[in-house]
N, C-alpha and C positions, 0 to 999 in steps of 0.2 A: 504493500500500500504506500510505501514511501514515494514511489513515482507519482502517485496521485497528488501529493502535496506540490511537487514541482509543476505538474501539468496545470493544476488549478491556478497557481500563481502566475504562470505564463498567460493563461486564458483570461482571467478577470481582475487581476490586481489593478486598481484604479487610482493611479497617482493623480492627484488634483493639482504638482511642481510649481532670535528675535522673540522675542517674547512680547506679546501684547495682551493686555487684559481687557475683557469686556464685562459689562455689568451683570451680576448674577440676577436671574429672574426665574420664577417658577410659574408665572402667569403669562397669558398671551399679551402681546404688546398692542394689538389692534382688534378691531371687530372682525369676527369670522365672516367669510364671504363665499358665495357660490361661484363655481367656475362659469365663465361666459359660455354661451351656446355656440355650437358649430365651430369649435376650436380646430385649428389646423397645425399639425406638426410638419414643418417644412425642413427638408434636408438639402435644399439647393445651395446653401452656404458652404457645404463641404464637398460639393460635386466638382470633379475635374475629369471630364469624360476622356481627356487625352492622356491622362496619367497612367503609369503602369499599375499603381495601386488600385485605381478604379476598375481597370480591365480585369485584373486578377481577383479583385474583390467580388465582382459579379460572378466570375467563374466559381469561386469558393462558395458563394451563396447557393448557386445552382446545385453544385455537387453535394453540399450539405443537405439540401432538401431531398435530393434523390436517395441518399444513403440512409436517411433517418425518418422517412415518411411513415414507416410502420413500427417505429420504436417509441415506447411510452415511458415517461418518467413522471411519477406521482409527486405531489407536494411533500409527502412523508419521506420519499426517497431523497429529495433535495435537503430536507432537514437533517436526515441521517448522514448525508454526505458532508454537510457542514460540521456536524459533530465529530465525524471521523477526521476531517481536516484539522479542526482545532486540537484534537487529541494528539495527532501526529506532530503538529507544529510545536506544541508545548513540550512533548517528549524529545523532539529534535532540537529544542531551544532555538527555533526560528524567530520567536518573539517572546516577550515577557508581558503578561497581562497585569496592569497596574490596578489590582482589585481594591487597594486602600485609598486610591486617589479621591479627593473630595468632589471631583467633577462627575463621579459615577452617577450620583442621584440626578444631577442636571441632565446628563445624557439619557438616562432612563426616561425622564419626563419628556424630553424632546422626541425620543423615539415613540413613546406611547401616544403623544399628540399627533404625530405624523401618521402612524398606523391607523388611527381612528378615522382618518380622512380619505382612506383608499376607496376607490370606486370598483365594484365587483371584485373584492379582495380574494386572493388565493387562500389556501389553508396553511400557508407557511407561517410558522411562529418565529418571532424576532427577538434578538438579544444583542445588545451593543457592548463592546469591550474596549476600553482605552488601553493603548499599548505604551509601554515605557520606552519611548523612542522620541527624543527631542531633536533628532537630526533629519529625519525623513518626513516630508510633508506628504501624507498618504492616508487614504481610506479605501477599504475594499470589503467585499462581502462574499460569503459562500453559504448557500442554503439557509438564509435567514440570520446567520451570524455576521454581524457588522463589526469590523475592526477599524479603529481610528487612532492614529498616533498622536502623542502629546504635541508634536510639532504642528500637526494639522489643526488641532484645537487652538493652539496659540496663534496660528496664522489667521484664523477667523476673527475679525475685529468686532463682530456683532453677533447677536443671536440669530439675526436674519440670515447671515451667511452660513452659520452652523446648521440651521434648519434645512437650507437648500442642499448642503453637502450630504447630510445624512439622508435626506429625501432622495437624493441621487442613488444612493446605495440600495434603498428600498426599491427604487425603480428597476434596478437590474434583476431583482427577484420577481417583482410583479409583472414585468414585461417579458418574462420567459427567457432572459439571456442566460441565466445559470442553467435552466432546464435544457436549453439547446446545446450548451457545452457538454452536459452529461450525456445527452443523446448522441453526440458525435463521438464521445469516448466509447459508448456502448457499440456504436457502429464500427469503430476501429477494431475493437476486440472481435466483433462478429466476422469481419472480413479478413483480419490479419492475425487472429489468434493471439498467442502469447506475445507477439510483436506489436499488438494493437496499441498499447500504451505509448511505446516509443514512437510509433508512426504518428500518433495523434500529437505528441509533443513536438516532433519535427515539423509537422504540418503547421502547427500554430506558431512556431518560431519563424517559419518562412512566410506566413500570411498574417502576421500580427497586426498589421494596419487595418485589417478588415472589420475591426470593431468600432470604427469611427461613428457609424450610424447608431449603434447601440449606445455608445457613450453620450451622444447628443440626445437620444430618446430618453435616457435616464436623467440627463440634465433637465429636460423639459418636464418630466414627471415630478422631479424633486421641486421644481419651481411651482408647479401647479398645486402641490400639497402645501407649500409654503404660503402661497396666495390664499388658499382656503382658510388657513389659520390666522390670517390678518397681518402677516409679516411683510416687510419691505423687500419685494422681489428684485428691485433694481440694485440692491446692495451687492448682488453676485457679480455685477459688472466690475466693480472696483477690485473684487477678489481676483478675477481672471486677468484684469489689466495689470495688477501687481505681479501676478505669477508670470506674465508674459515678458517682464523686464529682463533683458539679457538672454532670453530663451533662444532666439535666432531660428532660422530656417535653413535646412540643407536639402536641396532638391534631390540629391543622390540617395540620401538615407531616409527621407521622409516616409517612403512607402513601408518602412519597417516600424513606424510608430503605431502603437496600439491606441493612441488617443489623438484627437485633433489638437493643433497648437492652441495655446492658451488665448492668443489674440483672436483666433478664429472662433473659439467657444464664446468669448465675450460678445463678438459681433452676432453670432447665431442667437444667443440668448436675448440680446437687446431686440433683435428682429422679432423673436417669438413674443416678447413682452409687448412691444408696440403693436404687433399685428393682432394678437388675441386679447390683450387686456386693455388696449388703448391707453397705455401709460408711457410717457416719454421719460426715458432714463437720462438724466443730465450728468 
């Protein structure tokens, strides 16, 4: 099962790339709101039809659908997968869960508030864990288990940003991204036997950039939940603008990226907010 840990980290680790404090709060900062009608999730902002990543990404998507169409993964299987992942990660000392941190209660409250606002929710159960890591700005999820580093918590300068980041991780589960990854693992074992895990890992290493749409979909989902709870969804713009500083673009290696560039995410999210919520982010 050790290979499973490596595979999942390649597949879904979501880097969102100083210490700043934000006010403690346990209540909502604004009035809860309904989502606008006829919302549109647009991915035009990340399209580049002439790029290698776009061409190979479409091929990867087609192959994935063809090989996994008759493979089922239940919500319970996803939860069990998350439990196995966490067990192995702790045993292998891949991370340290900071169970005594005072921020735990705050994170539990944020997660509970967000989970209540899901539409047509899955049966996945959620739990959030702060990681003792002040160097890596990161948050990721496996089967309802959400892991967030201390560096990420400190990077968020407001509750609004933290809600959007954690909502993003919920989105990966609710939108079926984790399920699809497990389905592809099952397909790899089905067609390649004992070499299936290694084949799947190699495939993901070579097609890592093809999660751009999933990342943006999770971004949108997290913002939608944040809006429903009454928080400032425009605050995420400053988060990604700050992350973009010094990031740079490399046209040769960009197709290996698992996430859109931070400046691209900022623009996509601002477009999403202005188009659907009719709010101008300044």
